[in-house]
N, C-alpha and C positions, 0 to 999 in steps of 0.2 A: 599573298606572298609566301615564299617558302620559309624554311627555318632561318635562312640568312637575312635577318631583319635589320641588321646594321651593316655598314660597309666593312668593318673589321670581321664581322661574322661571315660575310660573303667571301672574304679572302681566306679565312680560316677553313671554311668549307671547301674551297678550291684546292687549298694546300693539302687537306686530308684526302681528297679524292684523286688529285693529280699531282703528287709531290714532285714528280720528275718531269712533268711537262713544262715546256718553255712558257714563262709568264711575260718576260720582257726581253726583247731583242733590240739592242742599241749599240751600234758600232760593233766592236769586238766582244761586247758583254752579252752573255746569255744567262739570264736569271730564272731558274725554274721556280715553280710555285712554293715548294717546300722551303727553299732558300729565301725567297722573297718574304715569306711570313716571318722567318727568323730575323732577317735584316730590318723589317718594319718594327719588330719588338725592340731591337737595339736602338733604333732612331727614336722611338717613342720614349724609351727610358732616358735617352739623352735630352730630349725635349723636357721631360719631367724634371730632370736635374736643373734645367735652366729656369724652371718655375712655371711652365705652361700647364694649365689645369683645365678641367672640364668646363666648358662654356666660354673659355677665352677665345678671342677672335684673332686669328693668325693669317697674315697675308702671305701668299706664295707668288713671288715675282720672278719667275724663271721661264726660260724657253722649254722646249720639250726634252728635258733631261730626265734620266732615271730618278734623280733627286726630287723632281716634281712629284712623281708617283709615290716615292718613299715618304715624302713629307705629308702628302694628302692622307695616305693610309695610316701613318703614325699619328697624325692629328685626330683622325677618326677613332683610332684606338684609344686615345685619351679623352674623347668626347669634346675636343675643341672644335671650333667653327672655322672652316676653310674659306679664305677670301682670295680668290684668284685675281691677279692683276695683269692687265693686258700689257704685253711687252712692247707695244707700239705707243703706249701713252707718253705724253709730254708731262711736264712738271705739274701743271695745275690739275690735269686729269688724274694723275696718280695721287696728288694731295686730296682730291675730293673723295676718292675711294678709301684711302687709308684713314683719313680723319672721319669721314662719314660712317665708316664701319666700326670706329673705336678700336682699331687694331693695336694690340699690345706687343706683338712680335711680328717681325718681317723676315721672311726667308727669301734671299735674293742672290743674284750673281752680280759681279762687278761690271761685266761687259758681255755683249753678244753682238757679233757682226759690227755694225757701225754705232751701236747704241752703247752709251756709257752710263750705266745705271747708278753706280756709286756717286759719280759726279752729280747726277740729278738728285740723289738723296741728300748729298751735302748741301745743295741749294735749298732743300726743304728743311734740313736739320743741320745747320752749321755747328750746332753744339756737339755733333758727333766727333769732329776732328779734335776737340779739346777734352773729350771724355777720357778719364783716367782708368775706367773699367768698362765692362760691357753693360753697365746700367745707364740708361739714357733718360734725360729730361729735356724735351724739345718743346719750344713754345708753339710751333705750328702744328705739331702732332702730339698733343698733350698726353694721350694714352700710350704712346709707344715707349716701351721699356727695353727692348733688346732687338738686335739684328743678327741673324745667322747668315754668314757669307759662304756661298758655294763657289770657291775660288782657290787656286793654288797660291795666291798672294794673301798677305795679311793687311788688314785695314783697321784704323783706330776705332774704338768703341764697338767692335763687332766680335762675335764668336764664330770660329771657323766650323765648317761642316765636319771636318775631321775630328775636331774636339767634341762635337755632339756625339759622333759615333763612338769615340773612345769612352766617353762618360757612360754611354749606354751599355757597355760591357759589364757594368757592375751588377752582380747577382741580386743584391738587395733592391736596387732601383727597378730591376726588371720584375721582381716580385711585387713591388708597389704598383707598377703599371698594370700587371695582371689583376691585382686586387681592385684598383680604381676602374679599370676597363670593364670589369664585370657589371659595373653600375650604369654603363652607357645604354640608353634606351632608344628604340626606333623613333620615338617622338622628340628626341633631342635635336636641336638645330645642327645641320651638317655643313651647309654651304651658304655663303652670301654672294650671289652673282649680281654684278652691277650692269644695268641695262637701261637703254633709253625708252623702252616700253611704251605703254599706251598713253601716258600723260605727256609725252614728248619732253620729258625732263629726266636726267639721270636719277635712278633710284636703285636701292639695294633690295634684292628679292631673297628672302630667307627660306630655305628648304630644309626639311628634316630627312631622316633616312628613309622615309616612306617613298621617296622618288625611286628607290630600287625596284619597287614593284612595276613601275612603268618601264624600267630597263628590261625586266624579265619579259614583259609583254612584247617589247620591241624585238628581243632575241628570238621569240617564238615566231613572229611574223617573218623575220629574215632567215630563220632556220639556223641560227648560229649555235654551234656546239663546240666541244672541247677540241675537235679536230681542226677548227678554223684558225687562221692567222689574220688578225685584223690590222690593217694599215692605219697607223696613227698619222693621218694626213692633215689633221687640223690642229691648231694650237690647243693645248690642254686647258688654257685659261678660259676658253669658250665653254658654255654649257654643252655645246655639241661635242667638243673634244673630250670633256669630262665624262659625259654620260655614255656616248656612243663609241668613243675610242678607248676609254679607260675602264669604266664600270661594266660595260657590256662584256668585254673579254673576261673580267674577273668572275662575273656571275655565271658564265658559261664554261670557264676553265680554258678559254682560248688564249692564244699568244697575242701580245702587243708588239708591233714593229714600229719603233720610234723614228720618225723623221724630224729633224731639228730645223733645217732651213726652210722646209716646206716648199721647195721649188720643184718644177716638173722633173728635172734631171735626177734629183735625189729620190723622189717618190717612185718614179718608174724603175730606177735601179734597185731600190729596196724591194719592190714587188717581185722583181726577177730573182734577186739573191735569196730572199726568204720565202718565196712561194706564197705570197699573200693571197688570201681568198676573199677578203672583204675590203671594199674601197668606198668611202663616202666623201661628199663634198658639195660645195655650191657650184653653180654652173660655170663660173669663171675658172675654177680649178680644173674641171674636166676639159674646158676649152684649151687651157694651157698644156694639158697632157696630149690632147689630140693634135695640137699645132706644133708639138716638139718635132724639130727637123729630122731627128733620127728615131722616131717612134717605132718604126718597123724593126729596128735592131733589138728591141727589148722583148724578152719572152714573158708575155703576160697571160699565158694560158692557164695559170693557176687561179685567176680571178673568177669568182662565181656570183657574188651578190653585193649589194650596197644600195646607197640612196643618193639622190640629188635633191637639194632643197635650198631654202633661203631666197629663191626667186624662181619663177616658173621656167622650166627648160623648154626649148623649142622642140618640136617633133624630130627635127633633124639631129639635134644634140642627143636626144634619147636614143635614136637609132644608132648614131655613131658610138655612143658609150657602149652599147650592147655589141655592135658588130665589130668595131675596131679595137676597143679596149678589152672586150670579153666579159664585161659585167652583165651577164645574160639575165640575171634575176633582179634587175634594177627596179627600184620603187621610187616614187616621189613622196616627200613628207611635208607636213605643215606642223608648226608648233611655235611656242613662245616660252621665254624664260619663266614667265609668270604661270605657266601651266605644266610644269615639270618637263619642259622640253617638247618632245614630239607628241602631238595630239591626234593626228590622223596620218595614215599611210595607205598608199595603194598596195597591191599585192604582187608577189613575184611573178605570177602567171598572167598579169594584165598585159594586153597588147600595147604597142608604142603610143597609139593615139590616146588611150586612157592614161597611161603614165605621164604623158606630157600635158594633158588638159585638166586632169583632176588631182586633188591632193589626198584622195583616198577615203577610207572608212575610219571611224574613231577607234582608237585602241581600247581594249576592255577597261571598264570602270569609269570611262569618261562620260559625262553628261553634257550634251551640247544642245543648244537651241539657237534658232535663227529668228531675229526679231526686226521689226521696223525700228530704225535708229532713232526716230523722233518720238514714237509712241511707246516703244518697248513691247509692243504686242507681237506674238508669233506670226510669221508669214508662212504661206503654204509652200510646199515643195516646188522647185523650179522657179522660185521667186528670190531675187537678191535681197539680202538683209544682213544686219550685223551679227556676227557670230558671238555667242556668249557661252562661257564654260562654267559649269556649276560645281559646287563642292562634291566630293572631297579633294578633287585634283587642283588644289589651290595652294599658294605658299603659306608658310607659317605666319609671316609678317613681312612688312615692307619698311625700308629705311628711306628717309628723305622724301616722304609723301605727306603732303598736308591733308588736313581733314576735307578740304574742298576737293582736292584731287581724288581722295578716296571715294567720295560720293560720286564723282564722275566715273570712276573705274568700276564700281559695283552697282548693280540695280538693287531694288528694295528687297529682293529675296536672296541677296548675297552672291549672285552670279557675276563673274568677271566679264566686263564688256571688252572684247579684244580690240575694237576699233577696225576690224577687218570685215570687209563685205564679201560674203560667200553665197553660194547657191547649194542647197541640199537637193540632190536629185532623188527621184522616186526609187532608185535602186540602193539608196543609202549612202552613195558616194557624195563627196563634197568637191566643189570647185571654188577656187579663190578668184574673186572678181577684182578687188582693189582694196585700198585702205582709206578709212575715214580720217585717221590720224595724220597729222602733218609730219610725215617721216619719209626719208629715203632709205632704201635697203641696198647698200652697196656691197656686192659680193657676199651677201649673207649678213652684213653688219648693219644694225640699226643706226641711223644718223638722224638726230633731232634737228630740224631746221632751225629751231630757236637757238641752239648752241652755236651753229655756224653764223647765224645772223648777229649774235651777241659779239662774237670775235671780230666780224667785219666792221661792226659799228664802233669798235674800239680804235680803228684806224683814224688818224686825225683828219684825213680827207673825206671820210665817208659820213654822209648825213643820214642815209637810210639804206636798209638792206632787206632783201627777201630771198630766202633759199628754198629749194624744192628739188625733188628728184626728177630726172628725165631718163628715158630708156637708153640702155647701152648694151651692145651685143655680148660682151664678155662678162660684165659684172651685174647684169640685170638692170641696174640703175647706177647712175653717178649723180653727184650733187651739182646743181647749177645755181647761180645766184644773179640777181639784178641789184645794182647799187646806184645810189645818187650821190654824186661827189660835190664838194664845195666848188664854187665857180672858179674855173681856170686851174684846178688842181691837176698837175701833170703826172697822174698816176696811171700806170698801165695794168692790164689784166694780170700779167706775170708778177708784178709787185704785190698786188692784192693776194694772189695765190701764195706767194712766199710769206706774206704776213700771217695768213691762216696756217700754213704749214709749220711755222715756228711755234704755234700755240695749240694745234690740234693734231690728232693722229692723221697719217697720210690719207686714209680712206675718207676722211671728212672734208678734205680740201676740194673746193668747187673745181670741176673740170672745165667749166665754162662760166665766165663772168661777163655780164653785159651792163653797160652804163645807161641809166635812166637820166635824161638831161635836165628835167625839171619836175617839181612837185606835181605839176598839172599832168604829167605823162604817166603817173602811176594809175593803174586801174583800181578804183576804190568802190567799196560797198557804200550804201547810204550812211552807214555808221562810221565810215572813214577807215575801214580795214582794207588792206591790200588784197586784191583778188589774185592769189597766186596761180590759180588755174589758168587765168588769162595770160599771165606772164609766161607760164609754161607753154601754152598754145602758141604764143608769139615766137618763142624760141624754137619750138619744134617746126613751125612753119618756115622760119629762117633756115633751118638745117635742110628741110626738104627742097627749098628753092636753090640753096647752094649745091646740094647733091644733084639736082636736076640740071 
């Protein structure tokens, strides 16, 4: 890794080298790197005045606003730990992340589009409404002490973003931040990303600043330089949005073009307006761009490179991304939150059939092996097996992982078992075959079947439930479920979908729900476990017959 061993160090380096180059393009705002570094110093000083210190865990619950980037960089400056929160989360999902992370400060907005985040927070922390100051004591979030609100309105028990910035103008506070910030080390925790990962249960993955070296390797593969303009087409709360839309531009001195609603019309318009050169996304995102009714009216000639990942793209999709969108140097990627994000990438010069069929070569410093999932013994090239990733490309620690889960996640030598079945080819490229783990991957999002099943089983009419992924053209996969109902229960598929939608993020809602009429109709193993693969085959067969 270069001299930029911390996230703040990377920003400071970019500001010194390219002070006048655009760092952030958001609406009418243009923030060059020199100004960005100054603004981050002010925000960090304001956070310090609130009591945020090195090692504190701070949640950022914001859409793709410039304040998201300023918050993350200011927290990195202080040595605090950033906890991104998915803006699509419902109450109990948000509570799991905030409580499970031990968050002491929450940076949020009151509303975005149809979401009402402050109302959701009040349902978690009713004590907030009666708070006489910005000091909080909440029963359900016992570690939470303060809330910073990015809003033009004022709310009880919160500190406004404006007040944070104004406090940060104090020269003494800024000197304190510089003094404390000098102590931040590359081995300090930087992020806690919550993922459904290999154990099919939500867990927090703690990464330190060392993940920056992986971002550097990524930039070299894609050829990203200070002349590039990177389209922030993914939510910053995803590891993909954080590392490849936010950190990659900082490490290369490139510009970030912020999309907030993340819809095709907005993204395509921003590409044209700001002459974006880099575009990344999951297959469903690219499909939405290609299906835009007025695609041809957008000038996309500035696009050069990017990646597609999260689910295998079809050969036609790869061809259309290159030919119709102009992302000529498109690559496919594979990775996990548990392995610093991207682990393998194809190369920009690879033909369409390679880009669509393979997930590429390992990035430098990754140690990979392919083993028999039962015995743990290595398998020969061209043989399917479970992919394992070895140290040092592993997280600092995990939250919410039992010792039993840990033993399942790692082999005796400390290699992470990904749960993914791959083939290593003789030329060194890897192909993704499937997943051992009981997960669906919906538009790049991991969905644990167990989580969906648990919510379905909470319905008073549901006796049993089994959830699994099925192929979908746009999203790679969608969730499907089979349920057994109490006798005579007049419950429809739509009612069950609404039940799940009220409790889980939209991408976790089953697109298809089928009723199993009796216990004897469940396909079971000798030990009494439901054979989900048989349910899946039944459903796929039903779809084929209907289509035919």
